[in-house]
N, C-alpha and C positions, 0 to 999 in steps of 0.2 A: 522567280523574282529577278529583276535586273540588278546587277552588281555594279556599283559606281564608286570610283575612287577619285580623290582630289588631294592637292597639297594644302596643308594648313590644318588648323584646329576646327572643330565644329563651330559653326557660326561665321566662317569665312565667306567671302563673296562667292567663292567657288561652290560652297555648300548651298548658298541661296540659288545659284544657277542649277545645281543638281536637283533641288526640290522643285524648281519651276519646270524642268525638263522631264524628270523621272520622279514624280511625287511618291509613288509606292515602290521604293527600291531599297536595296541593302547598301548602306553607306560605309565607306572606309576612308578615314582621314590618314594621310601620309605625312611624314615629317619633312620630306624634301621632294623637289620635282623629279630628281633622279630615281628616288624610291617609287614614285608614282608611275613613271614610265616603265621601270623594271617590272613592277607588278603586272601591268597589262601585257608586257612582252612575254612573261613567263606563264601567265594565266589568261587564256583567251576568253574566259567567261567574264572578265572585267572590261568595262568601258571607263575611260578616264576623262575628266573635264579639266582642261588646261587653259589658263589665260595666256594669250599671245601678245595682246597690245591693249593699251589704254588711250582714250582720246586726249588725255592731258599729259600723261607721263611717257607715252610712246611704247616701244616694245618692252616686253618682260624679259629681264636678264636670264640667261642660261637656256631658255627654251630652244633657240635656234641651233644650239649645239647638241641638244638632245634629239631633235627631229631626225638628223641624218644618222645618229648613232643607233637609234632603235627602229627607225623607219616604220612607225605605227601608221595605220591608215586613218585618215580624217573622214568621219561619217557625217558631220554636221557642224554648223557654226551657230553661236548664240551670242547676242549682244545684251549684256546685263547692266542695268542702271546701277550706279554706285552712289549710295547715300550714307554719308558719315554722320555718326551721332556721338555726343559726349556722354560717356557712361561713368557712373560712380556707384559706390556702395549705397544701399538703400537708406542708410543713416547720414550720408554726407550731403553737405550743402556747397554751393558755389564758392562761398567764402572760405571753405576748408581746403580748397584745392590749390596746391602749389606746383604740382608736376602733372604732365600729361604724357601718356605712353601709347605708342602705336608703331606701325610699320613706317619706314622712312618716307615712302610715297604719300601715305595718308597724312603724316605730319606736314609735308610740303604742300599738300592740297588744302590745309586748314590753317594757314598762317595768319589770316586776319583774326580769327577767333583766339588763337594762341597769343598773338601780340596784344590784342585788346585786354586779355585777362592776365598778361604778364606771366604766363606759365613757363616753367622750365621743361624741356622736352627729354624724353627717354625713348630711344629707338629700340623697337622689338622686332622679332623675326616676322610677325604678321599681325594683322588687326585683331583677329579673333583670339590669338594667343595672348595679346595684351589684356583683353577682357578676362580671359581665364586666369591669368596671373593675378589680376586685381581681385577677383573673387576668392582665389585661394589664399592670398596673403593678407586680405582684409586691411588694406592701406587706405585710411580715410582721407589722406591728403593727396591722393593720386587719382587721376581720371584716365580713362582709356578712350581712344577714338576707334569706333568699330560699328558694326551693323546692328540693326534692330533685332535681328535673330540672335546675335551674341548676347544682347541684354536679356532676352527671354531664356536662353540656355543657361546662362551663368547667374541668373537672378540679380541683375544689376538695374539700377535706375537710369532712365534717360534724362539727363539734366537739360540738354539742348539737342534738338533735332536738326538735321541737315546743316551741319557746321562747315561744310566745304566752301571754299572761296568762290568757286564757279559751279553753277548748276549745269546739268547735262553731261556729267561725268559718266562715261560708259566704257566698260571693258568688253573686249571681244574674246570669247572662249571658243576652243575647238573641242569637239567630242571625238575621241580617238579610241582605237582598239587594234588588236593583233590581226584579225582576219580581214582579208580584202573583200570589200563590198562596195559596189558602185551602182547607183540607180540607173534604170534605163532612161534613155533620152526621150523627153517629151517636148515637143516644139514650143508649147505655150508656157513652159516653165523656165525659170532663170537658174542656171547652174554656175558654180564656182569650181575651178580646177586649181589645185595647189601642187607645186613641185619644188624640188631643190636640185640645182645643177651647179657644176663646176666647169669653167671655160677651158678650152684648149689655150695654151700659152702662145697665141699668135696675135699680131696687131689687129685692132678693130673687132675682136672676137665678140664682145658684148653687142656692139652695133649690128653685126651680121646676124647673130643668133636671135635677136629680137625683131629683125626685119619682117619675118613672116607674120608677126602679130599686127604690124602696121599695114602691110599689104592686104591682109585678110580682115581688116577692120575689127580686130579683137581688142577689147578694152582690158588693159592690165590695171588691176585695182591695188596691187602692192608689189613692190620690188625692193628687196633689201639685200645688202651684202654683209658677210661676216667672215672673219679670217679663218683659215684652215689651221687647226692645231696651234702650234707655237711659231707661226711664220707670218711674214708680211708679203710673201711672194705670191700666194694664191688666196683666192676667196671663193666661198660658196655663195650662191644667190638663192634667196627664197622668193618665189613668185606665186601670186594669186592672179587669175584672170577669169573673165566672164566667158563661159562656154563649157561644152561637154566634149569628151574625147571622141564620141561617136559622130560629131558634126564634121563635115568634110573640111570646112575652113580651119577647124582646130587641128585636124589630122595634118594638114599641109604645114601649119605653123609649127607644130610639134616636130615634124620631120626636119624642118630647117633648124629648129632649136637643137635637136639631137646631133645634127651634122657638125655643128660648131662647138659642141661641149665634150668634155672629157668624161663626165658622168652625168646622168639624168635620172632622177627618181620621182615618179608621180606619187604624191602623198595622199591624194584623194580627189574624188569628184562628188560633189554634194549640192543639194539645193541651196540657193542663196537665201539668207534670212530675210524675213519680211521687213526687218529694220532697214535694209538697204533701200527700200521703196519710199521711206519717209523723207 
């Protein structure tokens, strides 16, 4: 049986992604992202599902610092639709609710509903955790913003469905693990390669190291910088691009990238999600 771990409580959107990808699997919920990465690093039998970015909120905090620390391999990507629901105790009514509890991002994504009902907000560590707390504490004047799966797991009532301000909210997840595994190149398939690099401290280093992608017509789908440890002097860069390491044009671009970088780690080569075709 496949062993899958994710950060958060049961009912989290990471849990939903796990069920969609690995329906018949052994599930482990971890308290923090660090704990999740460490588990896979120490036990190669685990795969982990990690959110890396959201279409509304942007990148997920801390993940970019854990990627170079543990250097786990990316096996696949998954785009998960996020649908927030207003959950209450089975006996509660809308008129009973004074407070709403959830993760800060979920609260930010449901401001219209919160303002309309004049709710006071309580920030929690995660959405599913807010649902679990509500079920455990039996607070009739508090609601939680969480998933439909959370309502099922913690026996809560869905008072309102899809309470997010904007529809089409999607989170991109990475499926990762300890062992290196890259699919063979197939011409008719679309692949994504992910890597992290640190530039040499020379003028125009970023411009020069990315030149090979331009001249070889390789589409970069994501490029982000983040500071190295406790300094503003250097930055790591996270890069996603379309292509496979076995392609000649990719080999040329990667050679040029490597020439102008101080360090370069390939995090994975994997098939592009069908979501990218939409």
